[in-house]
PLY file of the C-alpha trace (Angstrom):
ply
format ascii 1.0
element vertex 722
property float x
property float y
property float z
element edge 721
property int vertex1
property int vertex2
end_header
18.15 -6.45 10.54
14.80 -8.37 10.16
11.87 -7.59 8.47
7.95 -7.31 9.58
5.55 -7.08 6.87
3.17 -4.68 6.44
-0.30 -4.87 5.82
-3.41 -3.12 3.76
-7.12 -3.72 4.48
-10.36 -2.24 4.35
-13.13 -3.43 7.23
-10.98 -6.49 7.85
-10.49 -7.40 4.23
-7.05 -6.71 3.85
-6.14 -5.12 0.73
-2.69 -5.09 -0.95
-1.71 -1.37 -1.69
1.26 -1.73 0.32
2.63 -4.59 1.60
5.96 -4.23 2.70
7.33 -2.58 6.04
10.65 -2.96 8.09
10.93 -3.32 11.87
14.09 -3.83 13.64
13.48 -6.37 16.33
16.87 -7.37 17.02
17.33 -3.44 17.91
14.35 -3.11 20.41
13.58 0.88 20.81
15.94 1.59 18.00
13.87 2.85 15.06
16.86 2.11 12.93
20.27 1.11 12.66
23.10 0.95 9.79
23.23 -1.40 7.06
24.38 -5.08 7.88
28.38 -5.61 8.03
27.93 -9.38 8.91
26.78 -11.98 6.40
25.63 -15.34 8.11
24.42 -18.61 6.82
21.53 -20.46 8.74
21.09 -24.22 8.40
17.76 -24.78 9.97
16.24 -28.00 10.82
12.30 -27.24 12.03
9.74 -29.63 13.17
6.13 -28.06 13.47
3.30 -29.38 15.46
0.27 -27.37 14.92
-1.70 -29.46 17.09
-0.23 -28.15 20.30
1.40 -25.14 18.94
4.95 -26.42 19.17
8.32 -25.97 17.50
11.29 -28.08 17.82
14.40 -26.58 15.99
18.32 -26.82 15.57
19.93 -23.70 13.82
23.86 -24.08 12.75
25.32 -20.46 11.88
28.23 -20.19 9.89
29.73 -17.00 8.31
30.32 -15.96 4.50
33.37 -13.91 5.47
35.71 -15.03 8.06
37.17 -11.60 8.38
34.03 -9.99 9.42
33.56 -12.50 12.28
32.80 -10.18 15.28
34.60 -10.88 18.64
31.32 -11.40 20.45
28.22 -12.53 18.47
24.89 -11.41 19.74
21.99 -13.20 18.97
18.08 -12.95 19.65
15.64 -15.74 20.34
11.80 -15.90 21.17
11.57 -15.95 25.03
9.09 -18.74 25.11
11.74 -21.15 23.67
13.67 -23.14 26.17
17.58 -23.68 24.84
18.55 -27.26 24.99
22.21 -26.99 23.66
24.73 -24.90 22.34
27.66 -26.16 20.05
30.68 -24.18 18.80
32.31 -26.39 16.29
30.57 -29.68 17.66
31.98 -28.87 21.38
28.86 -28.56 23.73
29.35 -24.72 25.67
27.29 -23.50 28.61
26.85 -20.30 30.35
28.74 -21.15 33.31
31.82 -22.46 31.74
32.41 -20.38 28.36
31.28 -16.76 29.45
28.07 -16.96 27.41
25.98 -14.25 28.32
22.06 -15.10 28.35
19.52 -12.41 29.35
15.70 -12.55 29.12
13.94 -9.31 28.61
10.99 -7.47 26.51
10.29 -10.94 25.16
13.40 -12.19 24.02
16.32 -14.23 24.86
19.50 -12.40 24.15
22.66 -14.33 23.90
26.28 -13.10 23.75
28.69 -15.86 22.60
32.29 -15.13 22.66
34.29 -16.04 19.07
37.83 -14.70 18.62
40.12 -15.41 21.23
38.92 -19.28 21.76
41.75 -21.21 20.26
39.89 -24.19 18.99
37.36 -22.46 17.14
39.75 -21.69 14.21
39.09 -19.11 11.61
35.60 -20.11 10.57
33.36 -20.94 13.72
30.05 -22.74 13.52
27.18 -22.25 16.16
24.60 -24.77 16.70
21.59 -23.87 18.92
18.94 -26.67 19.68
15.65 -25.39 21.07
12.03 -26.00 21.52
9.03 -24.14 22.83
5.42 -22.99 21.81
4.42 -20.01 19.76
0.67 -19.48 20.34
0.03 -15.29 19.82
-3.43 -16.08 18.17
-3.93 -13.36 15.30
-6.23 -10.61 16.95
-8.51 -8.33 14.82
-8.17 -4.55 14.90
-11.24 -2.34 14.90
-11.34 0.35 12.76
-13.81 2.05 10.09
-10.87 1.63 7.36
-7.45 0.13 7.54
-5.04 1.30 9.78
-3.00 -1.57 10.93
-3.09 -5.63 10.72
-4.46 -8.61 12.65
-2.00 -8.32 15.36
0.20 -11.50 15.97
3.94 -11.97 16.64
3.52 -15.60 15.30
1.18 -18.53 15.50
1.57 -22.21 15.21
-1.95 -23.73 15.68
-4.42 -26.26 13.95
-5.68 -23.16 11.91
-2.27 -22.61 10.54
1.64 -21.67 10.91
2.70 -18.09 10.53
6.50 -17.43 11.87
8.05 -14.21 10.62
10.89 -11.67 12.10
8.73 -10.59 14.98
8.25 -14.11 16.04
12.19 -14.49 16.53
11.71 -18.02 15.59
15.27 -18.60 14.88
18.37 -17.11 16.22
18.54 -13.61 14.74
22.01 -12.05 14.37
22.33 -8.55 14.91
23.32 -6.35 11.79
23.63 -9.20 9.56
22.05 -10.12 6.15
21.60 -13.89 5.61
21.78 -17.13 3.60
19.36 -19.78 4.27
18.95 -23.87 4.22
16.03 -24.69 5.67
14.40 -28.14 6.30
10.76 -28.46 7.63
8.81 -31.42 8.89
5.11 -30.87 9.07
2.24 -33.20 9.57
1.28 -35.42 6.70
-1.67 -33.38 4.70
0.23 -30.06 5.53
2.54 -28.15 3.49
5.26 -25.49 4.49
6.45 -23.02 2.56
9.37 -20.37 2.88
11.44 -18.32 0.81
13.96 -19.82 -1.70
13.52 -22.87 -4.01
12.34 -26.05 -2.62
14.71 -28.88 -3.34
13.07 -31.76 -1.64
9.73 -32.73 -0.86
9.08 -36.04 1.00
6.12 -37.76 2.62
6.33 -40.45 5.04
5.25 -42.23 8.19
2.63 -39.44 8.53
5.13 -36.61 8.09
5.95 -34.02 5.20
9.70 -33.01 5.02
10.31 -30.40 2.77
14.12 -28.84 1.87
14.48 -24.87 0.90
17.26 -23.11 -0.46
17.79 -19.60 -0.18
21.19 -18.45 -1.54
20.38 -14.91 -1.78
20.98 -12.48 1.28
17.93 -11.54 2.95
16.96 -9.59 5.68
14.30 -11.84 7.51
12.89 -15.29 6.96
8.72 -16.11 7.11
7.39 -19.43 7.25
3.81 -20.38 6.40
2.45 -23.59 6.59
-1.32 -25.39 6.42
-3.19 -27.86 4.79
-2.70 -26.37 1.02
-3.20 -27.87 -2.38
-0.13 -27.02 -4.01
-0.06 -26.12 -8.16
3.07 -25.44 -10.00
4.22 -23.87 -13.21
7.29 -23.37 -14.73
8.04 -20.18 -16.23
11.20 -18.84 -18.15
12.99 -21.17 -15.75
11.25 -19.73 -12.56
9.13 -21.76 -10.43
5.55 -20.25 -9.97
3.19 -21.68 -7.45
0.30 -21.40 -5.52
-0.46 -22.83 -2.01
-4.31 -22.65 -1.30
-6.90 -24.16 0.93
-8.81 -26.89 -0.84
-11.87 -25.00 -0.68
-10.36 -22.28 -2.97
-8.08 -24.57 -5.04
-9.89 -24.08 -8.07
-8.47 -20.47 -8.05
-5.02 -21.57 -8.81
-5.07 -21.07 -12.21
-6.27 -17.55 -12.04
-3.51 -16.48 -9.63
-0.58 -18.35 -11.76
-2.01 -16.56 -15.07
-1.89 -13.33 -13.41
1.49 -13.87 -11.96
2.91 -14.43 -15.34
1.19 -11.09 -16.75
2.88 -9.37 -14.21
6.25 -11.12 -14.81
5.97 -10.53 -18.41
5.78 -7.00 -18.04
7.94 -6.19 -15.09
10.86 -8.17 -16.24
10.86 -6.40 -19.56
10.71 -3.09 -17.62
13.04 -3.42 -14.77
15.32 -6.49 -15.63
15.42 -10.20 -14.49
13.16 -11.63 -11.95
15.50 -11.85 -8.96
14.34 -15.32 -7.54
13.77 -19.03 -8.47
10.51 -18.86 -7.26
7.24 -16.82 -6.70
4.14 -18.23 -4.89
1.13 -17.28 -4.00
0.17 -18.60 -0.45
-3.45 -18.08 1.34
-2.95 -17.27 4.91
-5.68 -18.05 7.63
-6.09 -14.51 8.77
-6.10 -11.27 7.15
-2.92 -10.05 5.69
-1.17 -8.94 2.61
2.51 -9.72 2.75
5.31 -9.04 0.32
8.20 -11.67 0.76
11.19 -12.52 -0.98
10.05 -15.38 -3.73
6.49 -15.41 -1.98
3.34 -13.50 -1.24
0.96 -14.36 2.04
-2.42 -13.41 1.39
-5.70 -13.69 3.73
-8.14 -15.97 2.62
-10.58 -13.13 2.14
-8.34 -11.55 -0.43
-7.62 -15.10 -2.04
-11.72 -15.97 -2.37
-12.13 -12.48 -4.16
-9.83 -13.32 -6.81
-7.32 -10.02 -5.80
-5.24 -10.29 -8.89
-5.29 -6.49 -9.59
-2.12 -4.40 -9.87
-2.62 -2.94 -6.64
-2.78 -6.28 -4.90
-0.48 -9.19 -6.66
1.17 -6.76 -9.13
2.45 -4.59 -6.21
3.86 -7.84 -4.17
5.50 -8.79 -7.64
7.03 -5.34 -8.13
8.32 -5.34 -4.32
10.61 -8.69 -5.72
12.89 -6.06 -7.07
12.35 -3.08 -4.33
12.42 -4.08 -1.03
13.15 -7.64 -1.35
16.24 -7.39 -3.64
17.16 -3.89 -3.30
16.55 -3.13 0.39
15.48 -0.04 1.81
17.96 1.86 4.28
15.26 2.33 6.77
17.28 5.03 9.25
16.89 7.08 5.95
13.32 7.08 5.16
11.25 4.48 2.99
11.33 5.10 -0.69
10.26 1.43 -1.20
6.82 1.76 -1.06
6.20 4.95 -2.96
8.15 3.60 -5.94
6.48 0.07 -5.99
2.87 2.22 -5.74
3.93 4.02 -8.68
5.05 1.01 -10.67
2.07 -1.32 -10.07
-0.65 0.75 -8.87
-0.25 3.73 -11.41
2.04 2.74 -14.19
0.54 -0.64 -15.12
-2.72 1.12 -15.73
-1.18 3.69 -17.59
0.54 1.01 -19.85
-2.55 -1.36 -20.07
-5.56 0.72 -19.72
-7.03 3.86 -20.96
-5.90 7.50 -20.23
-9.20 8.06 -18.68
-8.18 5.22 -16.01
-4.74 6.47 -15.46
-5.88 9.90 -14.88
-8.48 8.65 -12.39
-5.33 6.78 -10.45
-3.56 10.37 -10.34
-6.59 12.24 -9.33
-6.94 9.54 -6.52
-3.37 9.88 -5.37
-3.65 13.32 -5.36
-7.09 13.50 -3.41
-5.94 10.79 -0.85
-2.82 13.05 -0.22
-5.11 16.25 0.09
-7.78 14.70 2.43
-5.76 12.84 4.84
-2.06 14.72 5.11
-3.47 18.13 6.37
-2.59 20.01 9.42
0.08 19.56 12.40
0.25 15.90 11.65
1.76 15.93 8.02
5.55 15.59 7.99
8.30 15.23 5.02
8.51 12.05 2.66
11.77 11.50 4.20
10.19 10.83 7.59
8.04 8.24 6.42
9.09 4.70 7.73
6.08 2.36 7.52
2.23 2.79 7.58
0.02 2.82 10.87
-2.21 5.77 10.15
-4.04 7.13 6.89
-1.79 9.99 6.90
1.06 7.67 6.61
-0.43 6.06 3.75
-1.21 9.41 2.21
2.38 10.46 2.45
4.49 7.20 1.98
2.52 5.86 -0.68
0.30 8.33 -2.54
2.67 11.66 -2.14
5.58 9.52 -2.77
4.20 7.89 -5.68
3.12 11.17 -7.20
6.99 12.32 -6.67
8.54 9.40 -8.89
5.71 10.50 -11.40
6.80 14.13 -11.51
10.44 13.23 -11.06
9.40 11.36 -14.52
8.13 14.06 -16.24
11.17 16.40 -15.28
13.89 14.00 -16.58
11.95 12.08 -19.45
10.96 8.51 -19.71
14.22 7.33 -21.16
16.35 8.77 -18.23
13.61 7.74 -15.82
13.38 4.02 -16.48
17.27 3.89 -17.09
17.81 5.27 -13.64
15.37 2.82 -12.24
16.95 -0.14 -13.85
20.40 1.46 -12.57
19.11 1.61 -8.92
18.50 -2.30 -9.20
21.80 -3.06 -11.04
23.91 -0.89 -8.57
22.16 -1.67 -5.27
20.64 -5.05 -5.44
21.72 -7.10 -1.83
22.40 -3.47 -0.45
20.58 -0.75 1.40
19.49 1.92 -0.87
18.37 5.47 0.54
17.18 8.72 -0.92
20.48 9.77 -1.23
21.31 6.90 -3.62
18.23 7.60 -5.69
19.15 11.07 -5.78
22.83 10.02 -7.13
21.37 7.36 -9.41
19.34 10.13 -11.22
22.15 12.71 -10.95
24.10 10.38 -13.05
21.78 9.12 -15.71
20.60 12.54 -16.39
23.85 14.69 -16.04
21.99 17.24 -13.80
22.17 18.47 -10.66
18.52 17.37 -9.35
19.21 18.58 -5.53
16.68 21.00 -5.77
13.68 18.45 -6.83
14.63 16.08 -3.81
14.81 19.03 -1.39
11.68 20.23 -2.34
9.79 16.94 -2.27
11.47 14.59 -0.08
12.82 17.00 2.51
10.08 19.55 2.82
6.53 18.51 3.77
3.29 19.88 2.32
2.51 20.72 -1.57
2.52 23.46 -3.76
-0.56 25.76 -3.61
-1.14 27.35 -7.18
-3.98 29.62 -8.06
-4.50 31.70 -11.24
-4.39 35.41 -10.12
-5.40 37.26 -13.40
-6.08 36.27 -16.99
-5.80 38.46 -19.91
-6.85 38.13 -23.57
-5.50 40.45 -26.02
-5.89 40.42 -30.13
-2.86 40.91 -31.63
-2.96 43.95 -34.04
0.39 42.82 -36.03
-1.43 39.30 -36.92
-5.33 39.44 -37.22
-6.93 36.44 -35.82
-4.07 35.80 -33.27
-4.28 36.41 -29.73
-2.04 36.64 -26.80
-3.22 35.18 -23.63
-1.40 36.29 -20.28
-2.06 33.93 -17.40
-0.69 34.96 -14.04
0.07 32.07 -11.76
0.51 32.69 -8.10
1.52 30.34 -5.40
1.97 30.54 -1.51
4.99 29.96 0.52
7.08 27.64 0.38
7.65 28.74 -3.47
8.27 25.29 -5.54
9.90 24.85 -8.41
7.30 23.30 -11.13
6.40 22.66 -14.49
3.03 23.35 -14.89
0.94 22.02 -17.85
-1.90 24.69 -19.10
-4.30 23.71 -21.60
-6.69 26.43 -23.67
-9.86 25.59 -24.83
-11.56 26.82 -27.85
-15.10 27.64 -29.26
-14.73 24.63 -32.10
-13.89 22.07 -29.50
-10.16 22.25 -29.92
-7.11 22.45 -27.32
-3.69 23.91 -27.22
-1.15 22.50 -24.37
1.79 24.21 -23.10
3.62 23.92 -20.25
5.52 26.61 -18.15
7.86 27.02 -15.12
7.22 28.65 -11.89
9.60 29.32 -9.13
8.37 32.17 -7.27
5.40 33.88 -5.85
4.41 35.12 -9.37
4.88 34.00 -12.80
3.29 35.54 -15.92
2.78 33.27 -18.59
2.23 34.74 -22.42
0.62 32.14 -24.54
0.04 32.82 -28.55
-3.14 31.30 -29.70
-4.52 31.11 -33.37
-8.33 31.87 -31.82
-9.66 33.53 -28.60
-9.85 30.79 -25.97
-13.03 30.20 -23.99
-11.56 28.20 -21.05
-7.91 28.04 -19.34
-7.26 24.98 -17.21
-4.25 24.65 -15.17
-2.87 21.17 -14.84
-6.28 19.54 -15.91
-4.77 15.98 -15.90
-3.41 16.12 -12.34
0.39 15.51 -13.44
1.72 17.89 -10.46
0.92 17.03 -6.82
-0.68 20.31 -5.59
-2.67 21.45 -2.37
-6.49 21.35 -2.88
-9.02 22.42 -1.03
-11.98 20.22 -0.13
-14.17 22.43 -2.51
-11.59 21.72 -5.33
-12.41 18.00 -5.29
-15.26 16.05 -6.54
-17.69 14.75 -3.80
-16.94 11.37 -2.63
-17.66 9.18 0.46
-14.11 9.96 1.76
-15.02 13.54 1.95
-17.04 12.31 4.74
-14.95 10.14 6.35
-12.32 12.90 6.45
-14.52 15.80 7.69
-14.01 16.95 11.29
-17.95 17.91 11.54
-19.87 14.74 10.18
-23.08 13.01 11.09
-24.78 9.87 9.86
-28.72 9.43 9.56
-30.78 6.28 9.46
-34.56 6.85 9.52
-36.40 5.10 12.31
-39.37 4.53 10.07
-37.81 2.16 7.50
-39.09 -1.44 7.74
-37.17 -3.86 10.01
-35.63 -5.84 7.38
-34.22 -2.58 5.66
-32.98 -1.47 8.94
-31.17 -4.66 9.68
-29.43 -4.49 6.30
-27.54 -1.03 7.52
-26.68 -2.55 11.04
-23.07 -3.46 9.89
-22.38 0.29 8.60
-23.81 1.49 12.12
-21.65 -0.75 14.33
-18.59 -0.07 12.24
-19.08 3.82 12.82
-20.55 3.42 16.49
-17.11 1.53 17.01
-15.31 4.84 15.78
-17.28 7.10 18.16
-19.82 8.40 15.33
-23.36 7.91 16.92
-26.42 8.15 14.29
-28.32 11.27 14.57
-31.51 11.14 16.81
-34.71 12.51 15.23
-34.76 15.49 17.43
-31.37 16.47 15.87
-32.92 17.28 12.79
-35.32 19.88 13.83
-33.03 22.90 12.11
-32.68 20.52 8.77
-29.40 20.18 6.97
-26.24 22.21 8.98
-22.96 23.29 8.26
-21.25 19.54 8.26
-20.97 16.48 6.12
-23.73 13.89 6.13
-23.74 10.01 5.47
-27.49 9.24 5.07
-28.55 5.82 4.77
-31.95 4.97 3.29
-33.82 6.51 0.26
-33.44 10.41 0.05
-36.98 11.22 -0.79
-38.19 9.16 2.61
-36.71 12.25 4.70
-36.70 15.88 4.77
-32.92 15.70 5.54
-32.40 13.58 2.50
-34.32 15.82 0.23
-32.12 18.90 1.19
-29.06 16.84 0.82
-30.00 15.46 -2.60
-30.35 19.07 -3.79
-26.53 19.19 -4.68
-26.92 16.13 -7.24
-29.88 16.99 -9.22
-28.11 18.47 -12.22
-26.60 14.64 -12.79
-28.80 12.44 -10.79
-32.69 11.74 -10.86
-34.63 9.35 -8.41
-37.68 7.83 -7.90
-39.20 5.30 -5.20
-37.69 2.37 -6.87
-35.10 3.81 -9.63
-32.23 5.94 -10.05
-30.98 7.54 -12.96
-27.47 8.84 -13.44
-26.56 10.87 -16.52
-29.62 9.86 -18.01
-29.08 5.60 -17.73
-31.78 4.15 -15.53
-31.26 1.32 -12.86
-34.07 -0.09 -11.34
-33.65 -3.79 -10.70
-34.01 -5.27 -6.97
-30.47 -6.66 -6.63
-29.23 -3.24 -7.29
-27.76 -0.75 -4.57
-26.32 2.54 -5.09
-23.68 5.23 -3.45
-23.97 8.44 -4.59
-22.24 12.00 -3.06
-23.36 15.22 -3.46
-22.05 18.57 -2.88
-23.49 20.34 0.09
-26.01 22.57 -0.93
-24.81 25.36 1.14
-21.28 24.86 1.64
-18.68 23.16 -0.88
-16.05 22.00 1.88
-18.75 19.58 2.79
-20.62 16.88 1.36
-24.15 14.61 1.43
-23.46 11.07 0.49
-26.68 8.42 0.31
-26.36 4.76 0.28
-29.44 2.79 -0.68
-30.60 -0.34 -2.32
-33.70 -1.73 -4.01
-33.91 -4.85 -1.58
-32.57 -5.63 2.07
-30.37 -8.28 0.57
-28.86 -5.66 -2.28
-28.11 -3.50 0.61
-26.32 -5.95 3.15
-24.15 -7.13 0.02
-22.67 -4.02 -0.12
-22.87 -2.80 3.43
-19.94 -4.70 4.86
-17.34 -2.98 2.51
-18.96 0.32 1.89
-15.94 2.25 2.82
-13.90 0.21 0.51
-15.67 2.46 -2.29
-14.55 6.14 -0.94
-13.02 7.34 -4.18
-16.03 7.67 -6.47
-18.93 10.42 -6.57
-21.46 7.69 -8.24
-21.41 3.91 -7.92
-24.09 1.46 -8.84
-23.69 -2.13 -7.53
-25.75 -5.30 -8.70
-25.37 -8.33 -6.31
-22.81 -6.84 -4.46
-20.31 -6.05 -7.49
-19.68 -2.82 -9.06
-21.49 -2.41 -12.14
-20.45 1.36 -13.04
-18.75 3.98 -11.29
-17.85 7.66 -11.88
-16.33 10.55 -10.43
-18.38 14.10 -10.34
-17.13 17.26 -11.00
-15.56 19.69 -8.07
-18.14 22.20 -6.78
-15.15 25.20 -7.32
-12.08 24.68 -9.59
-10.03 27.88 -9.04
-7.48 26.58 -11.59
-10.69 26.50 -14.13
-10.78 30.10 -15.61
-13.77 30.66 -18.00
-13.28 33.36 -20.73
-15.43 35.63 -22.41
-15.40 34.11 -26.20
-17.30 37.10 -27.90
0 1
1 2
2 3
3 4
4 5
5 6
6 7
7 8
8 9
9 10
10 11
11 12
12 13
13 14
14 15
15 16
16 17
17 18
18 19
19 20
20 21
21 22
22 23
23 24
24 25
25 26
26 27
27 28
28 29
29 30
30 31
31 32
32 33
33 34
34 35
35 36
36 37
37 38
38 39
39 40
40 41
41 42
42 43
43 44
44 45
45 46
46 47
47 48
48 49
49 50
50 51
51 52
52 53
53 54
54 55
55 56
56 57
57 58
58 59
59 60
60 61
61 62
62 63
63 64
64 65
65 66
66 67
67 68
68 69
69 70
70 71
71 72
72 73
73 74
74 75
75 76
76 77
77 78
78 79
79 80
80 81
81 82
82 83
83 84
84 85
85 86
86 87
87 88
88 89
89 90
90 91
91 92
92 93
93 94
94 95
95 96
96 97
97 98
98 99
99 100
100 101
101 102
102 103
103 104
104 105
105 106
106 107
107 108
108 109
109 110
110 111
111 112
112 113
113 114
114 115
115 116
116 117
117 118
118 119
119 120
120 121
121 122
122 123
123 124
124 125
125 126
126 127
127 128
128 129
129 130
130 131
131 132
132 133
133 134
134 135
135 136
136 137
137 138
138 139
139 140
140 141
141 142
142 143
143 144
144 145
145 146
146 147
147 148
148 149
149 150
150 151
151 152
152 153
153 154
154 155
155 156
156 157
157 158
158 159
159 160
160 161
161 162
162 163
163 164
164 165
165 166
166 167
167 168
168 169
169 170
170 171
171 172
172 173
173 174
174 175
175 176
176 177
177 178
178 179
179 180
180 181
181 182
182 183
183 184
184 185
185 186
186 187
187 188
188 189
189 190
190 191
191 192
192 193
193 194
194 195
195 196
196 197
197 198
198 199
199 200
200 201
201 202
202 203
203 204
204 205
205 206
206 207
207 208
208 209
209 210
210 211
211 212
212 213
213 214
214 215
215 216
216 217
217 218
218 219
219 220
220 221
221 222
222 223
223 224
224 225
225 226
226 227
227 228
228 229
229 230
230 231
231 232
232 233
233 234
234 235
235 236
236 237
237 238
238 239
239 240
240 241
241 242
242 243
243 244
244 245
245 246
246 247
247 248
248 249
249 250
250 251
251 252
252 253
253 254
254 255
255 256
256 257
257 258
258 259
259 260
260 261
261 262
262 263
263 264
264 265
265 266
266 267
267 268
268 269
269 270
270 271
271 272
272 273
273 274
274 275
275 276
276 277
277 278
278 279
279 280
280 281
281 282
282 283
283 284
284 285
285 286
286 287
287 288
288 289
289 290
290 291
291 292
292 293
293 294
294 295
295 296
296 297
297 298
298 299
299 300
300 301
301 302
302 303
303 304
304 305
305 306
306 307
307 308
308 309
309 310
310 311
311 312
312 313
313 314
314 315
315 316
316 317
317 318
318 319
319 320
320 321
321 322
322 323
323 324
324 325
325 326
326 327
327 328
328 329
329 330
330 331
331 332
332 333
333 334
334 335
335 336
336 337
337 338
338 339
339 340
340 341
341 342
342 343
343 344
344 345
345 346
346 347
347 348
348 349
349 350
350 351
351 352
352 353
353 354
354 355
355 356
356 357
357 358
358 359
359 360
360 361
361 362
362 363
363 364
364 365
365 366
366 367
367 368
368 369
369 370
370 371
371 372
372 373
373 374
374 375
375 376
376 377
377 378
378 379
379 380
380 381
381 382
382 383
383 384
384 385
385 386
386 387
387 388
388 389
389 390
390 391
391 392
392 393
393 394
394 395
395 396
396 397
397 398
398 399
399 400
400 401
401 402
402 403
403 404
404 405
405 406
406 407
407 408
408 409
409 410
410 411
411 412
412 413
413 414
414 415
415 416
416 417
417 418
418 419
419 420
420 421
421 422
422 423
423 424
424 425
425 426
426 427
427 428
428 429
429 430
430 431
431 432
432 433
433 434
434 435
435 436
436 437
437 438
438 439
439 440
440 441
441 442
442 443
443 444
444 445
445 446
446 447
447 448
448 449
449 450
450 451
451 452
452 453
453 454
454 455
455 456
456 457
457 458
458 459
459 460
460 461
461 462
462 463
463 464
464 465
465 466
466 467
467 468
468 469
469 470
470 471
471 472
472 473
473 474
474 475
475 476
476 477
477 478
478 479
479 480
480 481
481 482
482 483
483 484
484 485
485 486
486 487
487 488
488 489
489 490
490 491
491 492
492 493
493 494
494 495
495 496
496 497
497 498
498 499
499 500
500 501
501 502
502 503
503 504
504 505
505 506
506 507
507 508
508 509
509 510
510 511
511 512
512 513
513 514
514 515
515 516
516 517
517 518
518 519
519 520
520 521
521 522
522 523
523 524
524 525
525 526
526 527
527 528
528 529
529 530
530 531
531 532
532 533
533 534
534 535
535 536
536 537
537 538
538 539
539 540
540 541
541 542
542 543
543 544
544 545
545 546
546 547
547 548
548 549
549 550
550 551
551 552
552 553
553 554
554 555
555 556
556 557
557 558
558 559
559 560
560 561
561 562
562 563
563 564
564 565
565 566
566 567
567 568
568 569
569 570
570 571
571 572
572 573
573 574
574 575
575 576
576 577
577 578
578 579
579 580
580 581
581 582
582 583
583 584
584 585
585 586
586 587
587 588
588 589
589 590
590 591
591 592
592 593
593 594
594 595
595 596
596 597
597 598
598 599
599 600
600 601
601 602
602 603
603 604
604 605
605 606
606 607
607 608
608 609
609 610
610 611
611 612
612 613
613 614
614 615
615 616
616 617
617 618
618 619
619 620
620 621
621 622
622 623
623 624
624 625
625 626
626 627
627 628
628 629
629 630
630 631
631 632
632 633
633 634
634 635
635 636
636 637
637 638
638 639
639 640
640 641
641 642
642 643
643 644
644 645
645 646
646 647
647 648
648 649
649 650
650 651
651 652
652 653
653 654
654 655
655 656
656 657
657 658
658 659
659 660
660 661
661 662
662 663
663 664
664 665
665 666
666 667
667 668
668 669
669 670
670 671
671 672
672 673
673 674
674 675
675 676
676 677
677 678
678 679
679 680
680 681
681 682
682 683
683 684
684 685
685 686
686 687
687 688
688 689
689 690
690 691
691 692
692 693
693 694
694 695
695 696
696 697
697 698
698 699
699 700
700 701
701 702
702 703
703 704
704 705
705 706
706 707
707 708
708 709
709 710
710 711
711 712
712 713
713 714
714 715
715 716
716 717
717 718
718 719
719 720
720 721
């Protein structure tokens, strides 16, 4: 089994939301195979010549467990390589004399080498293959409004850098086998190579640099990178931390090393010992974000922006345990990305930031699921394998992260984190699946949780909850006490849920409770010390629910996901200002979204979502759309005020989204700046900022941001406080 990493990006800026995905290149056309039964060891000697895209290599394959040696060893190797020699136990063999079958198809050499039944092999055969060739699949950018797929390459050796991964088939890959590795790499002087495991030797001599690497832990694949790196190391609790950065970015080394220490401090306490002997941050020459055993490979745009946040570098470090140590049983779905997202993108913020930040993360996970996982394309969590579309991200990352959050609420913190640690203890160097996770939590809690995994893993969708009725009764036997009856209703299929309910009172106090619902309707009786003024159902987004578009705050992603959408750029804008918006229009046009023409505006605001580029007051359409924001936003020719705070400097730009004045299922978003340079600094990355209602930028950086209120919330009931 081999691994092809997965990437995350926005507008070519590949951002690490999830950075790990398995593809079975050794079994072409197969979605998945059973976990490995053969454990091999590779002793690789590789010489790279970037100037002519070439590789010369020798790989000696042995077996850790002789009893598991197959009768016929099947290997796959890149078709661009010429095989110079094959040896069995130091004896040269050939297809003509030794029944070796070599076929080339679908971009691969397939070698079948008989092992058992050959008397001179003994009980522990070794197979040595020498080969050479060129790897020159130049990475190609993928157009897209937002990230759906990475730059495409199956591997590259060139003056810009070296990237060899499982898709490259750069060494003979054994079917159904985990492997350990000893690797010796030789690159030109001034270059550095890095791969999995610990570097045990590093020598520069006669215009070449040779490094030796030892990877004693079984792994699914081996990735190698090389470039003209500046290397910096630090020792932390016996673990080698390192950065391999381009010379122009070398000053960022301490920032990345400090962040690595911060995350390792937290996650080793939470999850247990770090599984490898090193962790390295490696800069890549094309956009990427890849989590690998003992290092992460980040595109140079990411590195330059200092992406040390939990959802980037922290995410990769958590993958050290989940995906790179406990393997994913790919044929039964992918739980790895959801759990990694929960522990890094969300849980880190819960521990280290405010409750407001954690709430916003839960909201974003819910909103992304609800905006993207809709219609006939939605599927159950169990069917998620890797990310190719925004729906995959919504289900495999966001919904699955919320699944683990709800599991934590169901079983409690102690059982939840004990279960996570037990998963690591029992399944390290093995392939775990959803059944294994269910069994782990059954053991740690002593409860039958099959219903939970059935409804959240095997069933598509999310519960739709509504308040069917509320009734407030003053209790006669106890004056001043009230009985509040809340009737919750849900649509089929009915979920078994623990739903939080919050009562608000006139004096500003609140009363919190949780109730169970498991059918069509549930009447909840709550005794309160005063007459409540408001009842909110799950205001803190602890349960993943199906929301309508009108139940979510206005934001740019509402426009992005609307089937009916238009973009407008005023033709009367000064040339420099129009030019500043062009990068947005070009990206939209690549997706088939053309700007509205002047004649399209004769009837004014229509039943659709709008993205208006320019000042809202400069067009009739803008003035109509801005009406939905006037309760929180004021605007002048050269200033904007949000909730009473004024912004008016020339280096500022802003992105605001307003409820559509005529239809709360739509949105009207505005992007503008007080100078062309302020606009252009943000325009290239505008759609990265799709989860807020209001953003103010200064010199291209976010100065402040906020999430507005939804136009309609059917779970927020106002009561008569008289």
